[in-house]
FIKOLZA-1660 file (N, C-alpha, C; in steps of 0.1 Angstrom, whole numbers, plus 5000, padded with zeros to 4 digits):
% residues 67
   i   px   py   pz ch aa at
   1 9686 0692 6702  A  M  N
   1 9696 0699 6695  A  M CA
   1 9700 0711 6704  A  M  C
   2 9714 0714 6705  A  S  N
   2 9718 0724 6714  A  S CA
   2 9715 0738 6707  A  S  C
   3 9716 0748 6716  A  N  N
   3 9714 0762 6711  A  N CA
   3 9724 0765 6701  A  N  C
   4 9737 0760 6704  A  K  N
   4 9747 0764 6694  A  K CA
   4 9745 0758 6680  A  K  C
   5 9739 0745 6680  A  Q  N
   5 9736 0738 6667  A  Q CA
   5 9724 0746 6660  A  Q  C
   6 9715 0751 6668  A  E  N
   6 9703 0758 6662  A  E CA
   6 9709 0771 6655  A  E  C
   7 9718 0778 6662  A  M  N
   7 9723 0790 6657  A  M CA
   7 9731 0788 6645  A  M  C
   8 9739 0777 6644  A  I  N
   8 9746 0773 6632  A  I CA
   8 9737 0770 6620  A  I  C
   9 9727 0763 6624  A  K  N
   9 9716 0760 6614  A  K CA
   9 9709 0773 6608  A  K  C
  10 9707 0782 6617  A  Q  N
  10 9701 0794 6613  A  Q CA
  10 9711 0803 6605  A  Q  C
  11 9723 0802 6608  A  M  N
  11 9734 0810 6600  A  M CA
  11 9735 0803 6586  A  M  C
  12 9735 0791 6585  A  L  N
  12 9735 0784 6572  A  L CA
  12 9723 0788 6563  A  L  C
  13 9711 0789 6570  A  E  N
  13 9699 0794 6562  A  E CA
  13 9701 0809 6558  A  E  C
  14 9706 0816 6566  A  M  N
  14 9709 0831 6563  A  M CA
  14 9718 0831 6551  A  M  C
  15 9729 0822 6550  A  Q  N
  15 9738 0822 6540  A  Q CA
  15 9731 0818 6526  A  Q  C
  16 9722 0808 6528  A  K  N
  16 9715 0804 6515  A  K CA
  16 9706 0815 6510  A  K  C
  17 9700 0823 6519  A  Q  N
  17 9691 0833 6515  A  Q CA
  17 9700 0845 6509  A  Q  C
  18 9711 0847 6514  A  F  N
  18 9720 0858 6509  A  F CA
  18 9724 0854 6495  A  F  C
  19 9729 0842 6493  A  I  N
  19 9734 0837 6480  A  I CA
  19 9723 0838 6470  A  I  C
  20 9711 0834 6474  A  A  N
  20 9699 0834 6465  A  A CA
  20 9696 0849 6461  A  A  C
  21 9697 0858 6470  A  Y  N
  21 9695 0872 6467  A  Y CA
  21 9705 0877 6458  A  Y  C
  22 9718 0874 6460  A  E  N
  22 9729 0879 6452  A  E CA
  22 9728 0873 6438  A  E  C
  23 9725 0861 6436  A  H  N
  23 9723 0855 6423  A  H CA
  23 9711 0861 6415  A  H  C
  24 9700 0864 6422  A  A  N
  24 9689 0870 6416  A  A CA
  24 9690 0885 6413  A  A  C
  25 9698 0893 6422  A  N  N
  25 9697 0907 6421  A  N CA
  25 9711 0913 6419  A  N  C
  26 9722 0905 6420  A  G  N
  26 9735 0911 6421  A  G CA
  26 9737 0917 6434  A  G  C
  27 9748 0922 6437  A  L  N
  27 9751 0928 6451  A  L CA
  27 9758 0941 6450  A  L  C
  28 9751 0951 6454  A  D  N
  28 9758 0964 6455  A  D CA
  28 9764 0965 6470  A  D  C
  29 9777 0967 6471  A  P  N
  29 9783 0968 6484  A  P CA
  29 9775 0977 6494  A  P  C
  30 9769 0988 6489  A  K  N
  30 9761 0996 6497  A  K CA
  30 9750 0989 6504  A  K  C
  31 9744 0979 6497  A  D  N
  31 9733 0972 6502  A  D CA
  31 9738 0962 6513  A  D  C
  32 9750 0957 6511  A  Y  N
  32 9756 0947 6521  A  Y CA
  32 9759 0955 6534  A  Y  C
  33 9765 0967 6533  A  Y  N
  33 9770 0974 6545  A  Y CA
  33 9759 0983 6551  A  Y  C
  34 9751 0989 6543  A  V  N
  34 9741 0999 6549  A  V CA
  34 9727 0998 6542  A  V  C
  35 9723 0986 6541  A  A  N
  35 9709 0985 6534  A  A CA
  35 9698 0992 6542  A  A  C
  36 9690 0999 6535  A  P  N
  36 9679 1006 6542  A  P CA
  36 9669 0997 6548  A  P  C
  37 9662 1001 6557  A  E  N
  37 9652 0993 6564  A  E CA
  37 9641 0988 6555  A  E  C
  38 9638 0976 6555  A  G  N
  38 9628 0970 6546  A  G CA
  38 9636 0962 6535  A  G  C
  39 9648 0965 6533  A  H  N
  39 9656 0958 6523  A  H CA
  39 9659 0943 6528  A  H  C
  40 9660 0933 6520  A  P  N
  40 9663 0920 6525  A  P CA
  40 9676 0918 6532  A  P  C
  41 9685 0927 6529  A  L  N
  41 9698 0926 6536  A  L CA
  41 9700 0936 6548  A  L  C
  42 9689 0942 6551  A  H  N
  42 9690 0952 6562  A  H CA
  42 9694 0945 6576  A  H  C
  43 9706 0950 6581  A  Q  N
  43 9712 0944 6593  A  Q CA
  43 9717 0930 6592  A  Q  C
  44 9717 0925 6579  A  Y  N
  44 9722 0910 6578  A  Y CA
  44 9736 0909 6583  A  Y  C
  45 9745 0918 6579  A  R  N
  45 9759 0916 6582  A  R CA
  45 9761 0917 6598  A  R  C
  46 9755 0926 6604  A  Q  N
  46 9756 0927 6619  A  Q CA
  46 9750 0915 6626  A  Q  C
  47 9738 0911 6622  A  K  N
  47 9731 0899 6628  A  K CA
  47 9740 0887 6626  A  K  C
  48 9745 0885 6615  A  Y  N
  48 9753 0873 6612  A  Y CA
  48 9766 0873 6620  A  Y  C
  49 9772 0884 6621  A  M  N
  49 9785 0886 6629  A  M CA
  49 9782 0883 6644  A  M  C
  50 9771 0889 6649  A  D  N
  50 9767 0886 6663  A  D CA
  50 9765 0872 6666  A  D  C
  51 9758 0864 6657  A  M  N
  51 9755 0851 6659  A  M CA
  51 9768 0843 6658  A  M  C
  52 9777 0846 6649  A  A  N
  52 9790 0839 6647  A  A CA
  52 9798 0841 6660  A  A  C
  53 9798 0853 6666  A  M  N
  53 9806 0855 6678  A  M CA
  53 9801 0847 6689  A  M  C
  54 9787 0846 6691  A  K  N
  54 9781 0838 6701  A  K CA
  54 9785 0823 6699  A  K  C
  55 9785 0818 6688  A  V  N
  55 9788 0804 6685  A  V CA
  55 9803 0802 6689  A  V  C
  56 9812 0811 6686  A  V  N
  56 9826 0810 6690  A  V CA
  56 9827 0810 6706  A  V  C
  57 9820 0819 6712  A  E  N
  57 9820 0819 6727  A  E CA
  57 9815 0806 6733  A  E  C
  58 9804 0801 6727  A  M  N
  58 9799 0788 6732  A  M CA
  58 9809 0777 6730  A  M  C
  59 9815 0777 6719  A  A  N
  59 9825 0767 6716  A  A CA
  59 9837 0767 6726  A  A  C
  60 9841 0779 6729  A  H  N
  60 9852 0781 6739  A  H CA
  60 9847 0776 6753  A  H  C
  61 9835 0779 6757  A  Q  N
  61 9830 0775 6770  A  Q CA
  61 9830 0759 6770  A  Q  C
  62 9824 0753 6760  A  E  N
  62 9824 0739 6759  A  E CA
  62 9837 0732 6761  A  E  C
  63 9848 0738 6756  A  K  N
  63 9861 0733 6757  A  K CA
  63 9870 0738 6768  A  K  C
  64 9864 0748 6775  A  G  N
  64 9871 0753 6786  A  G CA
  64 9883 0762 6783  A  G  C
  65 9882 0768 6771  A  S  N
  65 9894 0775 6765  A  S CA
  65 9890 0790 6766  A  S  C
  66 9899 0799 6763  A  V  N
  66 9896 0813 6763  A  V CA
  66 9901 0819 6750  A  V  C
  67 9894 0829 6746  A  R  N
  67 9898 0836 6733  A  R CA
  67 9908 0845 6735  A  R  C
% end
């Protein structure tokens, strides 16, 4: 399995965990954007966005296109 596929798999798992957390606890926007260290959503948004951008870059490289 390629690195891109592994990252997509990890992102899907992150989404499942996020949804489970939201259903169990609700979601305060503050926790989504600036969750304190130790919180299940701490740096979730940034980590997910970084991974998504890497996947996009890999896809462009595979196809020989530019963003």
